[in-house]
C-alpha positions as a LaTeX table, in Angstrom:
\begin{tabular}{lrrr}
\hline
Residue & $x$ (\AA) & $y$ (\AA) & $z$ (\AA) \\
\hline
Met1 & 4.38 & 24.36 & $-2.65$ \\
Lys2 & 7.66 & 22.55 & $-3.28$ \\
Phe3 & 5.86 & 19.38 & $-4.35$ \\
Lys4 & 3.88 & 18.99 & $-7.56$ \\
Ala5 & 2.12 & 15.64 & $-7.03$ \\
Ala6 & 1.15 & 13.11 & $-4.36$ \\
Ile7 & 1.36 & 9.33 & $-4.72$ \\
Phe8 & $-0.40$ & 7.01 & $-2.29$ \\
Asp9 & $-0.12$ & 3.36 & $-1.40$ \\
Met10 & $-3.58$ & 1.82 & $-1.03$ \\
Asp11 & $-3.91$ & $-1.14$ & 1.38 \\
Gly12 & $-3.22$ & $-0.16$ & 4.97 \\
Leu13 & $-2.76$ & 3.47 & 3.94 \\
Leu14 & $-5.89$ & 4.68 & 2.15 \\
Leu15 & $-7.99$ & 1.68 & 3.13 \\
Asp16 & $-8.07$ & $-0.25$ & 6.39 \\
Thr17 & $-7.42$ & $-3.47$ & 4.48 \\
Glu18 & $-4.48$ & $-5.08$ & 6.21 \\
Gln19 & $-6.35$ & $-6.29$ & 9.29 \\
Val20 & $-9.10$ & $-7.68$ & 7.07 \\
Cys21 & $-6.63$ & $-9.42$ & 4.78 \\
Met22 & $-4.60$ & $-10.97$ & 7.60 \\
Lys23 & $-7.72$ & $-12.29$ & 9.33 \\
Ile24 & $-8.88$ & $-13.90$ & 6.09 \\
Phe25 & $-5.45$ & $-15.47$ & 5.55 \\
Glu26 & $-5.51$ & $-16.88$ & 9.07 \\
Gln27 & $-8.97$ & $-18.34$ & 8.43 \\
Ala28 & $-7.75$ & $-19.89$ & 5.19 \\
Cys29 & $-4.84$ & $-21.52$ & 6.99 \\
Asp30 & $-7.18$ & $-22.95$ & 9.61 \\
Thr31 & $-9.53$ & $-24.28$ & 6.93 \\
Val32 & $-6.81$ & $-26.22$ & 5.10 \\
Gly33 & $-5.00$ & $-27.31$ & 8.27 \\
Ala34 & $-1.89$ & $-25.13$ & 7.95 \\
Pro35 & $-0.26$ & $-23.10$ & 10.74 \\
Phe36 & $-0.60$ & $-19.34$ & 10.64 \\
Leu37 & 2.98 & $-18.06$ & 10.30 \\
Lys38 & 2.45 & $-14.49$ & 11.41 \\
Asp39 & 6.00 & $-13.23$ & 10.95 \\
Thr40 & 6.14 & $-14.69$ & 7.46 \\
Tyr41 & 2.78 & $-13.13$ & 6.66 \\
Leu42 & 3.81 & $-9.69$ & 7.92 \\
Ser43 & 6.92 & $-9.78$ & 5.73 \\
Ile44 & 4.78 & $-9.78$ & 2.56 \\
Ile45 & 3.05 & $-6.47$ & 3.29 \\
Gly46 & 3.81 & $-4.00$ & 0.51 \\
Cys47 & 4.98 & $-6.66$ & $-1.97$ \\
Asn48 & 3.42 & $-7.46$ & $-5.33$ \\
Ala49 & 1.70 & $-10.76$ & $-6.12$ \\
Gln50 & 4.79 & $-12.44$ & $-7.54$ \\
Arg51 & 6.93 & $-11.56$ & $-4.51$ \\
Ile52 & 4.15 & $-12.56$ & $-2.08$ \\
Asn53 & 3.82 & $-15.92$ & $-3.78$ \\
Gln54 & 7.56 & $-16.55$ & $-3.52$ \\
Ile55 & 7.79 & $-15.59$ & 0.17 \\
Leu56 & 4.78 & $-17.67$ & 1.19 \\
Thr57 & 5.76 & $-20.63$ & $-0.99$ \\
Asp58 & 9.15 & $-20.72$ & 0.73 \\
Gly59 & 7.69 & $-20.12$ & 4.18 \\
Tyr60 & 5.07 & $-22.86$ & 3.95 \\
Ala61 & 7.25 & $-25.41$ & 2.13 \\
Pro62 & 7.87 & $-27.46$ & 5.33 \\
Tyr63 & 4.11 & $-27.74$ & 5.94 \\
Met64 & 2.26 & $-28.03$ & 2.62 \\
Asp65 & 1.99 & $-26.76$ & $-0.93$ \\
Tyr66 & 1.31 & $-23.04$ & $-0.51$ \\
Gln67 & $-1.06$ & $-23.03$ & $-3.51$ \\
Ile68 & $-3.60$ & $-24.93$ & $-1.40$ \\
Ile69 & $-3.60$ & $-22.05$ & 1.09 \\
His70 & $-3.52$ & $-19.47$ & $-1.69$ \\
Asn71 & $-6.63$ & $-20.84$ & $-3.38$ \\
Glu72 & $-8.62$ & $-20.78$ & $-0.14$ \\
Trp73 & $-7.30$ & $-17.32$ & 0.78 \\
Arg74 & $-8.12$ & $-15.84$ & $-2.65$ \\
Lys75 & $-11.63$ & $-17.28$ & $-2.62$ \\
Arg76 & $-12.38$ & $-15.83$ & 0.81 \\
Tyr77 & $-10.62$ & $-12.52$ & 0.09 \\
Asn78 & $-12.44$ & $-11.88$ & $-3.20$ \\
Ala79 & $-15.77$ & $-12.64$ & $-1.57$ \\
Val80 & $-15.15$ & $-9.67$ & 0.74 \\
Val81 & $-13.15$ & $-7.02$ & $-1.12$ \\
Leu82 & $-14.90$ & $-7.33$ & $-4.48$ \\
His83 & $-18.34$ & $-6.82$ & $-2.93$ \\
Glu84 & $-17.93$ & $-4.79$ & 0.27 \\
Ala85 & $-16.49$ & $-1.32$ & 0.83 \\
Ile86 & $-13.33$ & $-1.45$ & 2.95 \\
Pro87 & $-13.32$ & 1.39 & 5.53 \\
Val88 & $-11.25$ & 4.44 & 4.60 \\
Arg89 & $-8.51$ & 5.18 & 7.12 \\
His90 & $-8.80$ & 8.19 & 9.40 \\
Gly91 & $-7.83$ & 11.50 & 7.81 \\
Val92 & $-7.59$ & 10.24 & 4.22 \\
Ile93 & $-10.59$ & 12.15 & 2.87 \\
Asp94 & $-9.41$ & 15.41 & 4.45 \\
Met95 & $-5.97$ & 14.95 & 2.89 \\
Leu96 & $-7.35$ & 14.16 & $-0.56$ \\
Asp97 & $-9.77$ & 17.10 & $-0.43$ \\
Trp98 & $-6.94$ & 19.43 & 0.59 \\
Leu99 & $-4.75$ & 18.29 & $-2.28$ \\
Lys100 & $-7.66$ & 18.58 & $-4.70$ \\
Tyr101 & $-8.35$ & 22.14 & $-3.50$ \\
His102 & $-4.74$ & 23.04 & $-4.24$ \\
Lys103 & $-4.93$ & 21.30 & $-7.65$ \\
Ile104 & $-2.21$ & 18.79 & $-6.78$ \\
Pro105 & $-2.51$ & 15.70 & $-9.01$ \\
Cys106 & $-2.71$ & 12.40 & $-7.14$ \\
Ala107 & $-1.96$ & 8.80 & $-8.06$ \\
Val108 & $-2.01$ & 5.38 & $-6.44$ \\
Ala109 & 1.01 & 3.04 & $-6.37$ \\
Thr110 & $-0.23$ & $-0.26$ & $-4.99$ \\
Ser111 & 1.11 & $-3.80$ & $-5.10$ \\
Thr112 & $-2.47$ & $-5.06$ & $-5.51$ \\
Gln113 & $-3.44$ & $-6.29$ & $-8.97$ \\
Lys114 & $-5.08$ & $-3.61$ & $-11.08$ \\
Asp115 & $-8.64$ & $-4.93$ & $-11.43$ \\
Val116 & $-8.92$ & $-5.55$ & $-7.69$ \\
Ala117 & $-7.44$ & $-2.14$ & $-6.84$ \\
Gln118 & $-9.93$ & $-0.39$ & $-9.10$ \\
Val119 & $-12.86$ & $-2.17$ & $-7.47$ \\
Lys120 & $-11.60$ & $-1.42$ & $-3.95$ \\
Leu121 & $-11.19$ & 2.29 & $-4.66$ \\
Lys122 & $-14.56$ & 2.54 & $-6.38$ \\
Leu123 & $-16.43$ & 0.74 & $-3.58$ \\
Ala124 & $-14.73$ & 3.02 & $-1.03$ \\
Gly125 & $-15.69$ & 6.11 & $-3.03$ \\
Leu126 & $-12.08$ & 7.20 & $-3.60$ \\
Asp127 & $-11.55$ & 6.46 & $-7.29$ \\
His128 & $-12.41$ & 9.99 & $-8.47$ \\
Tyr129 & $-9.50$ & 11.52 & $-6.55$ \\
Phe130 & $-6.77$ & 9.85 & $-8.60$ \\
Asp131 & $-5.35$ & 10.62 & $-12.03$ \\
Asn132 & $-3.93$ & 7.13 & $-12.42$ \\
Ile133 & $-3.47$ & 3.82 & $-10.64$ \\
Thr134 & $-0.15$ & 2.02 & $-10.98$ \\
Thr135 & $-0.05$ & $-1.54$ & $-9.71$ \\
Gly136 & 2.40 & $-4.29$ & $-8.89$ \\
Cys137 & 1.46 & $-6.34$ & $-11.94$ \\
Glu138 & 2.73 & $-3.52$ & $-14.17$ \\
Val139 & 6.33 & $-3.52$ & $-12.93$ \\
Thr140 & 9.11 & $-6.08$ & $-12.99$ \\
Asn141 & 10.48 & $-5.40$ & $-9.51$ \\
Ser142 & 8.21 & $-5.30$ & $-6.47$ \\
Lys143 & 8.47 & $-2.86$ & $-3.61$ \\
Pro144 & 10.99 & $-2.27$ & $-1.97$ \\
Ala145 & 12.36 & $-1.52$ & $-5.45$ \\
Pro146 & 11.41 & 2.02 & $-6.57$ \\
Glu147 & 10.01 & 1.00 & $-9.97$ \\
Ile148 & 6.33 & 1.33 & $-9.11$ \\
Tyr149 & 6.76 & 4.86 & $-7.75$ \\
Glu150 & 8.88 & 5.89 & $-10.71$ \\
Leu151 & 6.20 & 4.63 & $-13.11$ \\
Ala152 & 3.41 & 6.40 & $-11.22$ \\
Ala153 & 5.36 & 9.69 & $-11.38$ \\
Gln154 & 6.09 & 9.15 & $-15.07$ \\
Arg155 & 2.38 & 8.73 & $-15.78$ \\
Leu156 & 1.73 & 12.05 & $-14.04$ \\
Asp157 & 4.56 & 13.59 & $-16.13$ \\
Ile158 & 6.21 & 14.81 & $-12.93$ \\
His159 & 9.75 & 14.05 & $-11.73$ \\
Pro160 & 9.84 & 11.72 & $-8.71$ \\
His161 & 11.80 & 14.31 & $-6.72$ \\
Asp162 & 8.80 & 16.62 & $-7.01$ \\
Cys163 & 6.38 & 14.07 & $-5.56$ \\
Leu164 & 5.16 & 13.30 & $-2.07$ \\
Ala165 & 4.72 & 9.61 & $-1.22$ \\
Phe166 & 2.45 & 8.16 & 1.46 \\
Glu167 & 3.06 & 4.65 & 2.79 \\
Asp168 & 2.33 & 2.38 & 5.73 \\
Ser169 & 4.72 & $-0.53$ & 5.11 \\
Asn170 & 8.48 & $-0.76$ & 5.40 \\
Asn171 & 8.73 & $-2.22$ & 1.89 \\
Gly172 & 6.73 & 0.65 & 0.51 \\
Val173 & 8.77 & 3.30 & 2.32 \\
Lys174 & 12.00 & 1.83 & 0.97 \\
Ala175 & 10.54 & 2.01 & $-2.55$ \\
Ala176 & 9.37 & 5.61 & $-2.24$ \\
Val177 & 12.60 & 6.84 & $-0.67$ \\
Ala178 & 14.65 & 5.03 & $-3.32$ \\
Ala179 & 12.60 & 6.85 & $-5.96$ \\
Gly180 & 13.68 & 10.14 & $-4.38$ \\
Met181 & 10.27 & 11.18 & $-3.07$ \\
Glu182 & 9.55 & 13.05 & 0.14 \\
Thr183 & 8.01 & 10.18 & 2.05 \\
Phe184 & 5.51 & 10.02 & 4.91 \\
Gln185 & 4.92 & 6.77 & 6.75 \\
Ile186 & 1.71 & 6.12 & 8.68 \\
Pro187 & 2.30 & 2.63 & 10.13 \\
Asp188 & $-0.46$ & 0.04 & 10.23 \\
Leu189 & 0.22 & $-3.63$ & 11.09 \\
Val190 & 3.99 & $-3.36$ & 10.98 \\
Gln191 & 5.98 & $-0.74$ & 12.87 \\
Pro192 & 9.00 & 0.85 & 11.17 \\
Ser193 & 12.11 & $-1.31$ & 11.40 \\
Ser194 & 15.41 & 0.17 & 12.55 \\
Asp195 & 16.84 & 0.26 & 9.03 \\
Val196 & 13.73 & 2.04 & 7.76 \\
Ile197 & 13.83 & 4.61 & 10.57 \\
Glu198 & 17.41 & 5.37 & 9.53 \\
Leu199 & 16.14 & 6.52 & 6.12 \\
Gly200 & 15.15 & 9.78 & 7.82 \\
His201 & 11.64 & 10.15 & 6.39 \\
Ala202 & 8.68 & 11.46 & 8.39 \\
Ile203 & 6.82 & 8.90 & 10.52 \\
Leu204 & 3.47 & 10.08 & 11.88 \\
Pro205 & 0.59 & 8.23 & 13.58 \\
Thr206 & $-2.31$ & 9.37 & 11.36 \\
Met207 & $-2.99$ & 11.01 & 8.02 \\
Asn208 & $-4.42$ & 13.97 & 9.92 \\
Asp209 & $-1.00$ & 14.51 & 11.50 \\
Val210 & 0.56 & 14.49 & 8.03 \\
Leu211 & $-2.00$ & 17.01 & 6.81 \\
Ile212 & $-1.28$ & 19.36 & 9.71 \\
His213 & 2.44 & 19.04 & 8.96 \\
Leu214 & 1.94 & 19.93 & 5.30 \\
Gln215 & $-0.42$ & 22.80 & 6.05 \\
Lys216 & 2.22 & 24.35 & 8.31 \\
Lys217 & 4.86 & 24.00 & 5.61 \\
Val218 & 2.81 & 25.78 & 2.96 \\
Ala219 & 1.27 & 28.42 & 5.22 \\
\hline
\end{tabular}
């Protein structure tokens, strides 16, 4: 195999979280009397907490103090994701088992804060697959900057150019490609934008399709 490690985004890629999270945000907006700005919301996918806060603060400035929405959103979100297993996306287990069989180390590079990410992966039964979890709160620059992927590779002691990256979001893809990783995008809520498509990475509909692609390459 030409690759020596695999690094995965979490929300919308390993776990079917994005639909859940967006629905909760919309409910929070309704509760506090704010409009649901869907385009603004979709633009935060893949970003870390600091970047999300900035985007939503700016977006909701004409309507109300975003922190009012944030507090309601966080309360509702934590009530779900800290206590209930989020469904694992189709094909993820097969991919992780295949990599484990071939002794390929795996890591997570997620914009989610570390304690929440650990709980999500544990509740979903995925935590034992990963050698480390690198999160948005551990880097200065959020996706689409490559810093989170570079740190995840460093913790595996493997050069980024020798890593596969798996992403759903445009921000995440930009980060992984900038880190020099062979990148696979499995879109979720947001389809690849024209500038992301131009990056030339592989875009496939499911993780099973990615697995078939990799199996053919190493056969």
